[in-house]
PyMOL Python script that loads the backbone (N, CA, C, O; Angstrom):
from pymol import cmd

cmd.read_pdbstr("""\
ATOM      1  N   MET A   1     265.116 265.910  95.586  1.00  0.00           N
ATOM      2  CA  MET A   1     264.193 264.875  96.007  1.00  0.00           C
ATOM      3  C   MET A   1     262.949 265.548  96.580  1.00  0.00           C
ATOM      4  O   MET A   1     263.046 266.433  97.430  1.00  0.00           O
ATOM      5  N   ASN A   2     261.785 265.121  96.109  1.00  0.00           N
ATOM      6  CA  ASN A   2     260.527 265.694  96.579  1.00  0.00           C
ATOM      7  C   ASN A   2     260.128 265.095  97.916  1.00  0.00           C
ATOM      8  O   ASN A   2     260.287 263.893  98.133  1.00  0.00           O
ATOM      9  N   PRO A   3     259.612 265.925  98.813  1.00  0.00           N
ATOM     10  CA  PRO A   3     259.132 265.384 100.095  1.00  0.00           C
ATOM     11  C   PRO A   3     257.892 264.519  99.848  1.00  0.00           C
ATOM     12  O   PRO A   3     257.154 264.751  98.891  1.00  0.00           O
ATOM     13  N   PRO A   4     257.668 263.535 100.699  1.00  0.00           N
ATOM     14  CA  PRO A   4     256.499 262.674 100.511  1.00  0.00           C
ATOM     15  C   PRO A   4     255.207 263.468 100.686  1.00  0.00           C
ATOM     16  O   PRO A   4     255.139 264.404 101.482  1.00  0.00           O
ATOM     17  N   SER A   5     254.187 263.078  99.930  1.00  0.00           N
ATOM     18  CA  SER A   5     252.898 263.762 100.027  1.00  0.00           C
ATOM     19  C   SER A   5     252.236 263.444 101.363  1.00  0.00           C
ATOM     20  O   SER A   5     252.588 262.475 102.037  1.00  0.00           O
ATOM     21  N   ALA A   6     251.281 264.275 101.726  1.00  0.00           N
ATOM     22  CA  ALA A   6     250.548 264.054 102.981  1.00  0.00           C
ATOM     23  C   ALA A   6     249.835 262.708 102.946  1.00  0.00           C
ATOM     24  O   ALA A   6     249.720 262.032 103.968  1.00  0.00           O
ATOM     25  N   GLU A   7     249.361 262.324 101.772  1.00  0.00           N
ATOM     26  CA  GLU A   7     248.680 261.036 101.622  1.00  0.00           C
ATOM     27  C   GLU A   7     249.644 259.875 101.877  1.00  0.00           C
ATOM     28  O   GLU A   7     249.284 258.899 102.535  1.00  0.00           O
ATOM     29  N   ALA A   8     250.864 259.981 101.357  1.00  0.00           N
ATOM     30  CA  ALA A   8     251.866 258.929 101.558  1.00  0.00           C
ATOM     31  C   ALA A   8     252.272 258.846 103.028  1.00  0.00           C
ATOM     32  O   ALA A   8     252.456 257.752 103.563  1.00  0.00           O
ATOM     33  N   VAL A   9     252.408 259.989 103.672  1.00  0.00           N
ATOM     34  CA  VAL A   9     252.764 260.012 105.096  1.00  0.00           C
ATOM     35  C   VAL A   9     251.641 259.393 105.921  1.00  0.00           C
ATOM     36  O   VAL A   9     251.900 258.616 106.840  1.00  0.00           O
ATOM     37  N   ALA A  10     250.398 259.733 105.599  1.00  0.00           N
ATOM     38  CA  ALA A  10     249.249 259.172 106.325  1.00  0.00           C
ATOM     39  C   ALA A  10     249.185 257.659 106.140  1.00  0.00           C
ATOM     40  O   ALA A  10     248.908 256.932 107.093  1.00  0.00           O
ATOM     41  N   ALA A  11     249.437 257.180 104.930  1.00  0.00           N
ATOM     42  CA  ALA A  11     249.417 255.735 104.667  1.00  0.00           C
ATOM     43  C   ALA A  11     250.527 255.036 105.447  1.00  0.00           C
ATOM     44  O   ALA A  11     250.308 253.967 106.017  1.00  0.00           O
ATOM     45  N   ARG A  12     251.718 255.637 105.475  1.00  0.00           N
ATOM     46  CA  ARG A  12     252.832 255.051 106.228  1.00  0.00           C
ATOM     47  C   ARG A  12     252.518 255.014 107.723  1.00  0.00           C
ATOM     48  O   ARG A  12     252.772 254.012 108.390  1.00  0.00           O
ATOM     49  N   ASN A  13     251.971 256.098 108.240  1.00  0.00           N
ATOM     50  CA  ASN A  13     251.607 256.152 109.659  1.00  0.00           C
ATOM     51  C   ASN A  13     250.558 255.106 110.002  1.00  0.00           C
ATOM     52  O   ASN A  13     250.629 254.475 111.057  1.00  0.00           O
ATOM     53  N   PHE A  14     249.581 254.918 109.112  1.00  0.00           N
ATOM     54  CA  PHE A  14     248.539 253.927 109.355  1.00  0.00           C
ATOM     55  C   PHE A  14     249.123 252.519 109.340  1.00  0.00           C
ATOM     56  O   PHE A  14     248.754 251.691 110.173  1.00  0.00           O
ATOM     57  N   ARG A  15     250.035 252.234 108.399  1.00  0.00           N
ATOM     58  CA  ARG A  15     250.708 250.918 108.363  1.00  0.00           C
ATOM     59  C   ARG A  15     251.494 250.684 109.643  1.00  0.00           C
ATOM     60  O   ARG A  15     251.449 249.590 110.205  1.00  0.00           O
ATOM     61  N   GLU A  16     252.213 251.700 110.111  1.00  0.00           N
ATOM     62  CA  GLU A  16     252.983 251.572 111.352  1.00  0.00           C
ATOM     63  C   GLU A  16     252.065 251.329 112.542  1.00  0.00           C
ATOM     64  O   GLU A  16     252.382 250.529 113.422  1.00  0.00           O
ATOM     65  N   PHE A  17     250.920 252.023 112.571  1.00  0.00           N
ATOM     66  CA  PHE A  17     249.948 251.806 113.644  1.00  0.00           C
ATOM     67  C   PHE A  17     249.434 250.368 113.618  1.00  0.00           C
ATOM     68  O   PHE A  17     249.346 249.722 114.661  1.00  0.00           O
ATOM     69  N   LEU A  18     249.095 249.867 112.432  1.00  0.00           N
ATOM     70  CA  LEU A  18     248.593 248.493 112.324  1.00  0.00           C
ATOM     71  C   LEU A  18     249.651 247.474 112.729  1.00  0.00           C
ATOM     72  O   LEU A  18     249.330 246.471 113.366  1.00  0.00           O
ATOM     73  N   MET A  19     250.902 247.718 112.369  1.00  0.00           N
ATOM     74  CA  MET A  19     251.975 246.804 112.771  1.00  0.00           C
ATOM     75  C   MET A  19     252.124 246.798 114.288  1.00  0.00           C
ATOM     76  O   MET A  19     252.268 245.733 114.888  1.00  0.00           O
ATOM     77  N   LEU A  20     252.092 247.961 114.910  1.00  0.00           N
ATOM     78  CA  LEU A  20     252.186 248.053 116.371  1.00  0.00           C
ATOM     79  C   LEU A  20     251.005 247.345 117.026  1.00  0.00           C
ATOM     80  O   LEU A  20     251.181 246.594 117.986  1.00  0.00           O
ATOM     81  N   TYR A  21     249.811 247.583 116.509  1.00  0.00           N
ATOM     82  CA  TYR A  21     248.608 246.952 117.054  1.00  0.00           C
ATOM     83  C   TYR A  21     248.701 245.430 116.939  1.00  0.00           C
ATOM     84  O   TYR A  21     248.360 244.711 117.878  1.00  0.00           O
ATOM     85  N   ASN A  22     249.162 244.942 115.788  1.00  0.00           N
ATOM     86  CA  ASN A  22     249.293 243.495 115.597  1.00  0.00           C
ATOM     87  C   ASN A  22     250.337 242.897 116.531  1.00  0.00           C
ATOM     88  O   ASN A  22     250.134 241.806 117.062  1.00  0.00           O
ATOM     89  N   LYS A  23     251.451 243.594 116.740  1.00  0.00           N
ATOM     90  CA  LYS A  23     252.477 243.106 117.673  1.00  0.00           C
ATOM     91  C   LYS A  23     251.932 243.051 119.095  1.00  0.00           C
ATOM     92  O   LYS A  23     252.135 242.072 119.812  1.00  0.00           O
ATOM     93  N   LEU A  24     251.236 244.116 119.494  1.00  0.00           N
ATOM     94  CA  LEU A  24     250.641 244.168 120.830  1.00  0.00           C
ATOM     95  C   LEU A  24     249.656 243.019 121.002  1.00  0.00           C
ATOM     96  O   LEU A  24     249.698 242.312 122.009  1.00  0.00           O
ATOM     97  N   THR A  25     248.778 242.829 120.036  1.00  0.00           N
ATOM     98  CA  THR A  25     247.766 241.781 120.109  1.00  0.00           C
ATOM     99  C   THR A  25     248.402 240.405 120.195  1.00  0.00           C
ATOM    100  O   THR A  25     248.023 239.591 121.038  1.00  0.00           O
ATOM    101  N   GLU A  26     249.369 240.145 119.324  1.00  0.00           N
ATOM    102  CA  GLU A  26     250.026 238.835 119.311  1.00  0.00           C
ATOM    103  C   GLU A  26     250.770 238.577 120.618  1.00  0.00           C
ATOM    104  O   GLU A  26     250.663 237.497 121.197  1.00  0.00           O
ATOM    105  N   ASN A  27     251.520 239.569 121.077  1.00  0.00           N
ATOM    106  CA  ASN A  27     252.295 239.408 122.302  1.00  0.00           C
ATOM    107  C   ASN A  27     251.398 239.181 123.509  1.00  0.00           C
ATOM    108  O   ASN A  27     251.622 238.251 124.284  1.00  0.00           O
ATOM    109  N   CYS A  28     250.393 240.018 123.672  1.00  0.00           N
ATOM    110  CA  CYS A  28     249.520 239.898 124.844  1.00  0.00           C
ATOM    111  C   CYS A  28     248.671 238.636 124.772  1.00  0.00           C
ATOM    112  O   CYS A  28     248.415 238.011 125.802  1.00  0.00           O
ATOM    113  N   PHE A  29     248.230 238.249 123.583  1.00  0.00           N
ATOM    114  CA  PHE A  29     247.447 237.019 123.456  1.00  0.00           C
ATOM    115  C   PHE A  29     248.292 235.817 123.851  1.00  0.00           C
ATOM    116  O   PHE A  29     247.861 234.985 124.649  1.00  0.00           O
ATOM    117  N   SER A  30     249.494 235.725 123.294  1.00  0.00           N
ATOM    118  CA  SER A  30     250.326 234.553 123.591  1.00  0.00           C
ATOM    119  C   SER A  30     250.789 234.539 125.046  1.00  0.00           C
ATOM    120  O   SER A  30     251.026 233.467 125.603  1.00  0.00           O
ATOM    121  N   SER A  31     250.920 235.706 125.668  1.00  0.00           N
ATOM    122  CA  SER A  31     251.351 235.765 127.066  1.00  0.00           C
ATOM    123  C   SER A  31     250.216 235.531 128.056  1.00  0.00           C
ATOM    124  O   SER A  31     250.443 235.000 129.144  1.00  0.00           O
ATOM    125  N   CYS A  32     249.001 235.921 127.692  1.00  0.00           N
ATOM    126  CA  CYS A  32     247.916 235.968 128.680  1.00  0.00           C
ATOM    127  C   CYS A  32     246.822 234.920 128.498  1.00  0.00           C
ATOM    128  O   CYS A  32     246.221 234.484 129.480  1.00  0.00           O
ATOM    129  N   ILE A  33     246.559 234.518 127.286  1.00  0.00           N
ATOM    130  CA  ILE A  33     245.421 233.630 127.044  1.00  0.00           C
ATOM    131  C   ILE A  33     245.888 232.189 127.160  1.00  0.00           C
ATOM    132  O   ILE A  33     246.718 231.720 126.382  1.00  0.00           O
ATOM    133  N   THR A  34     245.335 231.501 128.147  1.00  0.00           N
ATOM    134  CA  THR A  34     245.791 230.134 128.427  1.00  0.00           C
ATOM    135  C   THR A  34     244.728 229.084 128.162  1.00  0.00           C
ATOM    136  O   THR A  34     245.051 227.905 128.020  1.00  0.00           O
ATOM    137  N   ASN A  35     243.464 229.488 128.092  1.00  0.00           N
ATOM    138  CA  ASN A  35     242.387 228.518 127.938  1.00  0.00           C
ATOM    139  C   ASN A  35     241.490 228.932 126.778  1.00  0.00           C
ATOM    140  O   ASN A  35     240.754 229.914 126.868  1.00  0.00           O
ATOM    141  N   LEU A  36     241.560 228.167 125.680  1.00  0.00           N
ATOM    142  CA  LEU A  36     240.740 228.485 124.514  1.00  0.00           C
ATOM    143  C   LEU A  36     239.432 227.701 124.509  1.00  0.00           C
ATOM    144  O   LEU A  36     238.693 227.741 123.525  1.00  0.00           O
ATOM    145  N   ASN A  37     239.140 226.994 125.585  1.00  0.00           N
ATOM    146  CA  ASN A  37     237.924 226.188 125.660  1.00  0.00           C
ATOM    147  C   ASN A  37     236.707 226.986 126.111  1.00  0.00           C
ATOM    148  O   ASN A  37     235.585 226.483 126.049  1.00  0.00           O
ATOM    149  N   GLN A  38     236.909 228.213 126.560  1.00  0.00           N
ATOM    150  CA  GLN A  38     235.799 229.046 127.017  1.00  0.00           C
ATOM    151  C   GLN A  38     235.581 230.195 126.051  1.00  0.00           C
ATOM    152  O   GLN A  38     236.512 230.672 125.401  1.00  0.00           O
ATOM    153  N   ARG A  39     234.341 230.626 125.971  1.00  0.00           N
ATOM    154  CA  ARG A  39     233.996 231.722 125.067  1.00  0.00           C
ATOM    155  C   ARG A  39     234.519 233.068 125.587  1.00  0.00           C
ATOM    156  O   ARG A  39     234.900 233.928 124.793  1.00  0.00           O
ATOM    157  N   SER A  40     234.539 233.251 126.880  1.00  0.00           N
ATOM    158  CA  SER A  40     234.976 234.528 127.457  1.00  0.00           C
ATOM    159  C   SER A  40     236.278 234.346 128.234  1.00  0.00           C
ATOM    160  O   SER A  40     236.679 233.232 128.574  1.00  0.00           O
ATOM    161  N   LEU A  41     236.918 235.475 128.499  1.00  0.00           N
ATOM    162  CA  LEU A  41     238.179 235.458 129.235  1.00  0.00           C
ATOM    163  C   LEU A  41     237.931 235.235 130.721  1.00  0.00           C
ATOM    164  O   LEU A  41     236.900 235.635 131.261  1.00  0.00           O
ATOM    165  N   THR A  42     238.886 234.594 131.364  1.00  0.00           N
ATOM    166  CA  THR A  42     238.827 234.482 132.818  1.00  0.00           C
ATOM    167  C   THR A  42     239.242 235.823 133.411  1.00  0.00           C
ATOM    168  O   THR A  42     239.772 236.677 132.700  1.00  0.00           O
ATOM    169  N   SER A  43     239.011 236.013 134.679  1.00  0.00           N
ATOM    170  CA  SER A  43     239.404 237.279 135.319  1.00  0.00           C
ATOM    171  C   SER A  43     240.919 237.460 135.297  1.00  0.00           C
ATOM    172  O   SER A  43     241.411 238.579 135.158  1.00  0.00           O
ATOM    173  N   GLU A  44     241.660 236.358 135.434  1.00  0.00           N
ATOM    174  CA  GLU A  44     243.129 236.436 135.378  1.00  0.00           C
ATOM    175  C   GLU A  44     243.588 236.838 133.978  1.00  0.00           C
ATOM    176  O   GLU A  44     244.493 237.659 133.832  1.00  0.00           O
ATOM    177  N   GLU A  45     242.964 236.259 132.948  1.00  0.00           N
ATOM    178  CA  GLU A  45     243.331 236.603 131.575  1.00  0.00           C
ATOM    179  C   GLU A  45     242.999 238.063 131.283  1.00  0.00           C
ATOM    180  O   GLU A  45     243.790 238.769 130.658  1.00  0.00           O
ATOM    181  N   THR A  46     241.846 238.507 131.729  1.00  0.00           N
ATOM    182  CA  THR A  46     241.448 239.900 131.517  1.00  0.00           C
ATOM    183  C   THR A  46     242.437 240.851 132.177  1.00  0.00           C
ATOM    184  O   THR A  46     242.854 241.838 131.570  1.00  0.00           O
ATOM    185  N   SER A  47     242.807 240.562 133.399  1.00  0.00           N
ATOM    186  CA  SER A  47     243.769 241.392 134.119  1.00  0.00           C
ATOM    187  C   SER A  47     245.115 241.397 133.405  1.00  0.00           C
ATOM    188  O   SER A  47     245.737 242.448 133.249  1.00  0.00           O
ATOM    189  N   CYS A  48     245.558 240.235 132.979  1.00  0.00           N
ATOM    190  CA  CYS A  48     246.841 240.122 132.276  1.00  0.00           C
ATOM    191  C   CYS A  48     246.831 240.943 130.986  1.00  0.00           C
ATOM    192  O   CYS A  48     247.790 241.658 130.696  1.00  0.00           O
ATOM    193  N   VAL A  49     245.750 240.840 130.214  1.00  0.00           N
ATOM    194  CA  VAL A  49     245.648 241.587 128.956  1.00  0.00           C
ATOM    195  C   VAL A  49     245.659 243.090 129.224  1.00  0.00           C
ATOM    196  O   VAL A  49     246.295 243.842 128.486  1.00  0.00           O
ATOM    197  N   GLU A  50     244.971 243.529 130.257  1.00  0.00           N
ATOM    198  CA  GLU A  50     244.954 244.956 130.593  1.00  0.00           C
ATOM    199  C   GLU A  50     246.344 245.457 130.960  1.00  0.00           C
ATOM    200  O   GLU A  50     246.761 246.523 130.507  1.00  0.00           O
ATOM    201  N   VAL A  51     247.059 244.696 131.776  1.00  0.00           N
ATOM    202  CA  VAL A  51     248.412 245.090 132.181  1.00  0.00           C
ATOM    203  C   VAL A  51     249.353 245.056 130.979  1.00  0.00           C
ATOM    204  O   VAL A  51     250.137 245.982 130.771  1.00  0.00           O
ATOM    205  N   CYS A  52     249.271 243.994 130.197  1.00  0.00           N
ATOM    206  CA  CYS A  52     250.147 243.835 129.032  1.00  0.00           C
ATOM    207  C   CYS A  52     249.936 244.970 128.030  1.00  0.00           C
ATOM    208  O   CYS A  52     250.900 245.593 127.584  1.00  0.00           O
ATOM    209  N   SER A  53     248.685 245.238 127.680  1.00  0.00           N
ATOM    210  CA  SER A  53     248.418 246.289 126.696  1.00  0.00           C
ATOM    211  C   SER A  53     248.820 247.659 127.236  1.00  0.00           C
ATOM    212  O   SER A  53     249.314 248.499 126.485  1.00  0.00           O
ATOM    213  N   SER A  54     248.614 247.887 128.516  1.00  0.00           N
ATOM    214  CA  SER A  54     249.022 249.149 129.125  1.00  0.00           C
ATOM    215  C   SER A  54     250.538 249.332 129.035  1.00  0.00           C
ATOM    216  O   SER A  54     251.023 250.422 128.731  1.00  0.00           O
ATOM    217  N   LYS A  55     251.276 248.262 129.301  1.00  0.00           N
ATOM    218  CA  LYS A  55     252.740 248.336 129.206  1.00  0.00           C
ATOM    219  C   LYS A  55     253.179 248.651 127.784  1.00  0.00           C
ATOM    220  O   LYS A  55     254.078 249.467 127.579  1.00  0.00           O
ATOM    221  N   TRP A  56     252.549 248.009 126.791  1.00  0.00           N
ATOM    222  CA  TRP A  56     252.901 248.251 125.394  1.00  0.00           C
ATOM    223  C   TRP A  56     252.620 249.696 124.999  1.00  0.00           C
ATOM    224  O   TRP A  56     253.436 250.330 124.330  1.00  0.00           O
ATOM    225  N   VAL A  57     251.472 250.212 125.409  1.00  0.00           N
ATOM    226  CA  VAL A  57     251.118 251.592 125.069  1.00  0.00           C
ATOM    227  C   VAL A  57     252.092 252.561 125.738  1.00  0.00           C
ATOM    228  O   VAL A  57     252.561 253.501 125.096  1.00  0.00           O
ATOM    229  N   ASN A  58     252.400 252.346 127.013  1.00  0.00           N
ATOM    230  CA  ASN A  58     253.353 253.213 127.715  1.00  0.00           C
ATOM    231  C   ASN A  58     254.736 253.144 127.086  1.00  0.00           C
ATOM    232  O   ASN A  58     255.409 254.167 126.960  1.00  0.00           O
ATOM    233  N   LEU A  59     255.166 251.955 126.690  1.00  0.00           N
ATOM    234  CA  LEU A  59     256.456 251.801 126.018  1.00  0.00           C
ATOM    235  C   LEU A  59     256.472 252.583 124.714  1.00  0.00           C
ATOM    236  O   LEU A  59     257.442 253.278 124.414  1.00  0.00           O
ATOM    237  N   ASN A  60     255.405 252.472 123.941  1.00  0.00           N
ATOM    238  CA  ASN A  60     255.333 253.192 122.674  1.00  0.00           C
ATOM    239  C   ASN A  60     255.375 254.698 122.903  1.00  0.00           C
ATOM    240  O   ASN A  60     256.060 255.410 122.169  1.00  0.00           O
ATOM    241  N   HIS A  61     254.663 255.191 123.899  1.00  0.00           N
ATOM    242  CA  HIS A  61     254.681 256.630 124.209  1.00  0.00           C
ATOM    243  C   HIS A  61     256.087 257.080 124.607  1.00  0.00           C
ATOM    244  O   HIS A  61     256.550 258.141 124.187  1.00  0.00           O
ATOM    245  N   ARG A  62     256.756 256.270 125.413  1.00  0.00           N
ATOM    246  CA  ARG A  62     258.114 256.605 125.842  1.00  0.00           C
ATOM    247  C   ARG A  62     259.062 256.633 124.639  1.00  0.00           C
ATOM    248  O   ARG A  62     259.884 257.542 124.511  1.00  0.00           O
ATOM    249  N   GLN A  63     258.944 255.638 123.763  1.00  0.00           N
ATOM    250  CA  GLN A  63     259.799 255.595 122.580  1.00  0.00           C
ATOM    251  C   GLN A  63     259.550 256.805 121.687  1.00  0.00           C
ATOM    252  O   GLN A  63     260.496 257.392 121.163  1.00  0.00           O
ATOM    253  N   MET A  64     258.289 257.181 121.508  1.00  0.00           N
ATOM    254  CA  MET A  64     257.976 258.333 120.672  1.00  0.00           C
ATOM    255  C   MET A  64     258.508 259.625 121.287  1.00  0.00           C
ATOM    256  O   MET A  64     258.957 260.513 120.564  1.00  0.00           O
ATOM    257  N   SER A  65     258.462 259.737 122.608  1.00  0.00           N
ATOM    258  CA  SER A  65     259.003 260.927 123.280  1.00  0.00           C
ATOM    259  C   SER A  65     260.498 261.048 123.041  1.00  0.00           C
ATOM    260  O   SER A  65     261.002 262.129 122.735  1.00  0.00           O
ATOM    261  N   VAL A  66     261.202 259.938 123.182  1.00  0.00           N
ATOM    262  CA  VAL A  66     262.648 259.944 122.947  1.00  0.00           C
ATOM    263  C   VAL A  66     262.935 260.256 121.485  1.00  0.00           C
ATOM    264  O   VAL A  66     263.840 261.032 121.179  1.00  0.00           O
ATOM    265  N   PHE A  67     262.171 259.655 120.586  1.00  0.00           N
ATOM    266  CA  PHE A  67     262.365 259.907 119.158  1.00  0.00           C
ATOM    267  C   PHE A  67     262.155 261.383 118.831  1.00  0.00           C
ATOM    268  O   PHE A  67     262.910 261.960 118.049  1.00  0.00           O
ATOM    269  N   MET A  68     261.133 261.995 119.429  1.00  0.00           N
ATOM    270  CA  MET A  68     260.858 263.405 119.163  1.00  0.00           C
ATOM    271  C   MET A  68     261.966 264.302 119.712  1.00  0.00           C
ATOM    272  O   MET A  68     262.219 265.375 119.164  1.00  0.00           O
ATOM    273  N   GLU A  69     262.627 263.875 120.787  1.00  0.00           N
ATOM    274  CA  GLU A  69     263.743 264.641 121.346  1.00  0.00           C
ATOM    275  C   GLU A  69     265.008 264.446 120.531  1.00  0.00           C
ATOM    276  O   GLU A  69     265.684 265.412 120.176  1.00  0.00           O
ATOM    277  N   VAL A  70     265.325 263.195 120.235  1.00  0.00           N
ATOM    278  CA  VAL A  70     266.608 262.852 119.629  1.00  0.00           C
ATOM    279  C   VAL A  70     266.585 263.003 118.112  1.00  0.00           C
ATOM    280  O   VAL A  70     267.609 263.333 117.515  1.00  0.00           O
ATOM    281  N   GLY A  71     265.443 262.768 117.482  1.00  0.00           N
ATOM    282  CA  GLY A  71     265.346 262.808 116.022  1.00  0.00           C
ATOM    283  C   GLY A  71     265.867 264.087 115.405  1.00  0.00           C
ATOM    284  O   GLY A  71     266.737 264.030 114.536  1.00  0.00           O
ATOM    285  N   PRO A  72     265.362 265.252 115.825  1.00  0.00           N
ATOM    286  CA  PRO A  72     265.857 266.505 115.242  1.00  0.00           C
ATOM    287  C   PRO A  72     267.353 266.735 115.480  1.00  0.00           C
ATOM    288  O   PRO A  72     268.044 267.273 114.614  1.00  0.00           O
ATOM    289  N   LEU A  73     267.850 266.330 116.645  1.00  0.00           N
ATOM    290  CA  LEU A  73     269.286 266.490 116.918  1.00  0.00           C
ATOM    291  C   LEU A  73     270.110 265.613 115.985  1.00  0.00           C
ATOM    292  O   LEU A  73     271.140 266.046 115.469  1.00  0.00           O
ATOM    293  N   ALA A  74     269.661 264.391 115.770  1.00  0.00           N
ATOM    294  CA  ALA A  74     270.380 263.479 114.874  1.00  0.00           C
ATOM    295  C   ALA A  74     270.329 263.994 113.443  1.00  0.00           C
ATOM    296  O   ALA A  74     271.329 263.931 112.728  1.00  0.00           O
ATOM    297  N   GLU A  75     269.173 264.503 113.013  1.00  0.00           N
ATOM    298  CA  GLU A  75     269.060 265.059 111.662  1.00  0.00           C
ATOM    299  C   GLU A  75     269.992 266.252 111.495  1.00  0.00           C
ATOM    300  O   GLU A  75     270.654 266.394 110.467  1.00  0.00           O
ATOM    301  N   LYS A  76     270.037 267.101 112.503  1.00  0.00           N
ATOM    302  CA  LYS A  76     270.900 268.282 112.439  1.00  0.00           C
ATOM    303  C   LYS A  76     272.362 267.864 112.360  1.00  0.00           C
ATOM    304  O   LYS A  76     273.139 268.423 111.586  1.00  0.00           O
ATOM    305  N   ARG A  77     272.730 266.866 113.177  1.00  0.00           N
ATOM    306  CA  ARG A  77     274.107 266.389 113.194  1.00  0.00           C
ATOM    307  C   ARG A  77     274.493 265.788 111.840  1.00  0.00           C
ATOM    308  O   ARG A  77     275.631 265.931 111.395  1.00  0.00           O
ATOM    309  N   LEU A  78     273.545 265.118 111.192  1.00  0.00           N
ATOM    310  CA  LEU A  78     273.821 264.492 109.901  1.00  0.00           C
ATOM    311  C   LEU A  78     273.624 265.460 108.737  1.00  0.00           C
ATOM    312  O   LEU A  78     273.903 265.117 107.588  1.00  0.00           O
ATOM    313  N   GLY A  79     273.143 266.664 109.032  1.00  0.00           N
ATOM    314  CA  GLY A  79     272.942 267.649 107.981  1.00  0.00           C
ATOM    315  C   GLY A  79     271.671 267.436 107.188  1.00  0.00           C
ATOM    316  O   GLY A  79     271.521 267.986 106.097  1.00  0.00           O
ATOM    317  N   MET A  80     270.738 266.632 107.729  1.00  0.00           N
ATOM    318  CA  MET A  80     269.510 266.338 107.000  1.00  0.00           C
ATOM    319  C   MET A  80     268.423 267.364 107.288  1.00  0.00           C
ATOM    320  O   MET A  80     267.440 267.432 106.550  1.00  0.00           O
ATOM    321  N   GLY A  81     268.567 268.137 108.308  1.00  0.00           N
ATOM    322  CA  GLY A  81     267.540 269.083 108.704  1.00  0.00           C
ATOM    323  C   GLY A  81     267.600 270.398 107.950  1.00  0.00           C
ATOM    324  O   GLY A  81     266.765 271.276 108.170  1.00  0.00           O
ATOM    325  N   GLN A  82     268.578 270.547 107.061  1.00  0.00           N
ATOM    326  CA  GLN A  82     268.746 271.793 106.345  1.00  0.00           C
ATOM    327  C   GLN A  82     268.091 271.697 104.975  1.00  0.00           C
ATOM    328  O   GLN A  82     268.301 270.714 104.265  1.00  0.00           O
ATOM    329  N   PRO A  83     267.300 272.700 104.588  1.00  0.00           N
ATOM    330  CA  PRO A  83     266.673 272.678 103.259  1.00  0.00           C
ATOM    331  C   PRO A  83     267.722 272.820 102.174  1.00  0.00           C
ATOM    332  O   PRO A  83     268.747 273.477 102.357  1.00  0.00           O
ATOM    333  N   SER A  84     267.448 272.193 101.045  1.00  0.00           N
ATOM    334  CA  SER A  84     268.391 272.234  99.914  1.00  0.00           C
ATOM    335  C   SER A  84     268.110 273.398  99.020  1.00  0.00           C
ATOM    336  O   SER A  84     268.803 273.589  98.021  1.00  0.00           O
TER     337      SER A  84
END
""", "prot")
cmd.dss("prot")
cmd.show_as("cartoon", "prot")
cmd.util.cbc("prot")
cmd.orient("prot")
């Protein structure tokens, strides 16, 4: 089996980034935005969006850290880390 090309990996990474961004946007919008009658955000909405997005980014960083630690160990245990 051929490893994926750098172009395919970049496309997959970009799709994953867009999915994460869309989830963050949808979640924070539905949690924080309460008044659609005004053109700009209220101070409470702005604060909520900042906290919400910060939590999502920190969660993603934490998940990636764990994945980077555990991923190679799991691959090794399953025998996937060895070249054929």
